[in-house]
C-alpha positions as CSV (number, residue, x, y, z in Angstrom):
1,M,0.0,0.0,0.0
2,M,2.7,2.5,1.0
3,R,4.7,1.6,-2.2
4,R,1.7,2.3,-4.4
5,L,1.0,5.6,-2.7
6,R,4.7,6.7,-3.2
7,C,4.5,5.7,-6.9
8,L,1.2,7.6,-7.3
9,L,2.7,10.7,-5.6
10,S,5.8,10.5,-7.7
11,A,3.7,10.2,-10.9
12,M,1.7,13.3,-9.8
13,V,4.8,15.4,-9.1
14,I,6.5,14.6,-12.4
15,G,3.3,14.9,-14.4
16,V,3.0,11.3,-15.5
17,A,-0.5,9.8,-15.4
18,P,-0.7,6.6,-13.4
19,A,-1.6,3.5,-15.3
20,G,-5.3,3.5,-16.2
21,A,-5.7,7.2,-15.6
22,Q,-7.4,9.2,-18.4
23,R,-5.5,12.0,-20.0
24,P,-7.3,15.4,-20.0
25,A,-9.4,16.0,-23.1
26,P,-8.2,18.7,-25.5
27,V,-9.6,22.2,-24.6
28,D,-12.2,23.6,-26.9
29,T,-10.6,26.1,-29.3
30,V,-13.5,28.6,-28.8
31,L,-12.8,28.5,-25.1
32,E,-9.1,29.1,-25.7
33,R,-10.1,32.1,-27.8
34,I,-12.3,33.8,-25.1
35,V,-9.4,33.3,-22.7
36,R,-7.1,35.1,-25.1
37,D,-9.8,37.7,-25.7
38,Y,-10.1,38.4,-21.9
39,T,-6.8,40.3,-22.2
40,G,-6.7,40.9,-25.9
41,L,-9.9,42.9,-26.0
42,Y,-9.2,44.5,-22.6
43,S,-8.7,48.1,-23.9
44,R,-10.5,51.4,-24.1
45,D,-11.1,50.9,-27.8
46,S,-12.6,47.4,-27.6
47,F,-14.2,47.7,-24.2
48,D,-17.8,47.2,-25.5
49,V,-16.8,44.0,-27.3
50,W,-14.9,42.8,-24.2
51,T,-18.1,43.2,-22.1
52,Q,-19.7,40.5,-24.2
53,L,-17.4,37.9,-22.8
54,F,-19.4,37.8,-19.5
55,R,-22.8,36.2,-18.6
56,P,-25.5,38.5,-17.2
57,G,-25.2,36.8,-13.8
58,F,-21.4,37.2,-13.6
59,T,-19.9,37.9,-10.2
60,S,-16.4,39.1,-9.3
61,L,-14.6,38.6,-5.9
62,S,-11.3,40.1,-5.0
63,T,-9.3,39.9,-1.8
64,N,-8.2,43.0,0.1
65,A,-5.0,43.7,2.0
66,D,-7.0,44.1,5.2
67,G,-8.4,40.6,5.0
68,T,-11.8,41.5,3.6
69,L,-13.4,40.6,0.3
70,T,-14.9,42.8,-2.4
71,F,-17.9,41.3,-4.3
72,R,-19.2,42.9,-7.5
73,S,-22.1,42.2,-9.8
74,L,-21.5,42.3,-13.6
75,K,-22.8,45.9,-13.6
76,D,-20.5,47.0,-10.8
77,F,-17.5,45.1,-12.3
78,L,-17.9,46.6,-15.7
79,E,-18.4,50.1,-14.3
80,A,-15.2,49.8,-12.3
81,Q,-13.3,48.8,-15.5
82,R,-14.9,51.6,-17.5
83,L,-13.9,54.2,-14.9
84,G,-10.3,52.8,-14.9
85,F,-10.0,53.2,-18.6
86,Q,-11.4,56.8,-18.4
87,R,-8.8,57.8,-15.7
88,A,-5.8,55.9,-16.9
89,R,-3.2,56.8,-19.6
90,E,-2.4,53.1,-19.8
91,M,-4.4,50.2,-18.5
92,R,-3.9,46.6,-19.6
93,E,-3.6,43.1,-18.3
94,E,-1.4,40.1,-19.2
95,L,-1.9,36.5,-18.2
96,E,1.0,34.1,-17.5
97,N,1.1,30.4,-16.7
98,V,-2.4,29.9,-17.9
99,R,-4.0,26.5,-17.2
100,I,-7.4,25.7,-18.6
101,E,-9.4,22.8,-17.1
102,Q,-12.4,21.9,-19.2
103,Q,-15.0,19.3,-18.1
104,G,-17.7,19.2,-20.8
105,R,-19.4,22.6,-20.9
106,L,-17.8,23.8,-17.7
107,A,-14.2,25.3,-17.4
108,A,-11.9,26.8,-14.9
109,V,-9.0,29.1,-16.0
110,W,-6.2,29.5,-13.5
111,A,-3.5,32.1,-14.3
112,D,-0.9,34.5,-12.9
113,F,-1.7,38.1,-14.0
114,V,0.2,41.3,-14.4
115,F,-2.0,44.4,-14.3
116,H,-0.5,47.5,-15.8
117,Y,-1.8,50.9,-14.8
118,D,0.0,54.1,-15.8
119,G,3.4,52.6,-15.8
120,R,3.0,50.6,-12.7
121,A,2.7,46.7,-12.7
122,S,1.0,44.7,-10.1
123,R,1.0,40.9,-10.0
124,G,-1.5,38.5,-8.7
125,K,-3.5,35.2,-9.3
126,L,-6.9,34.7,-10.8
127,V,-9.4,32.1,-11.6
128,L,-12.1,32.5,-14.2
129,L,-15.1,30.2,-14.4
130,A,-16.7,29.7,-17.8
131,A,-19.7,27.8,-19.1
132,A,-20.9,27.0,-22.6
133,D,-24.5,27.0,-23.8
134,S,-26.1,27.3,-27.2
135,G,-24.7,30.8,-27.5
136,G,-21.1,29.6,-26.8
137,W,-18.6,30.1,-24.0
138,R,-18.8,33.0,-21.7
139,F,-17.4,33.8,-18.2
140,S,-19.6,33.4,-15.2
141,S,-17.3,34.3,-12.4
142,L,-13.9,35.8,-11.6
143,M,-11.9,35.6,-8.4
144,F,-8.5,37.3,-8.0
145,S,-6.0,38.4,-5.5
146,Y,-3.0,40.7,-5.8
147,D,0.3,39.4,-4.5
148,R,1.0,41.1,-1.2
149,N,4.5,42.0,0.1
150,P,5.0,40.8,3.7
């Protein structure tokens, strides 16, 4: 039993699937596109198109330095982004180390992000949840946290 557990843990660490395990299915190319569009369309000029990536019931949650959480509805989230673009000379976001986990018509997107605002870069982590219906893939939820210096 202990030997099997060590083998299983070793396989997980080096990324080899244990015998009999299924390999992840390929990710839908349309899903990959909306993940690219999440940052690719995130600009003042394409803001109205970017807003179409989100479902009407979308929610956003972010962590705060004081240990509290900020929740936003789609309307509040989009308004905060719109105001940011109005105030900023430069505002954009990059995703790094993107991992998409798709199970049928549900998906989770995990990534590191770099948020650029007027020459200042802030790093953090995010997870986007997406679902597909007859209208295609769109985001249902976003959770993110900025990296904090101790």
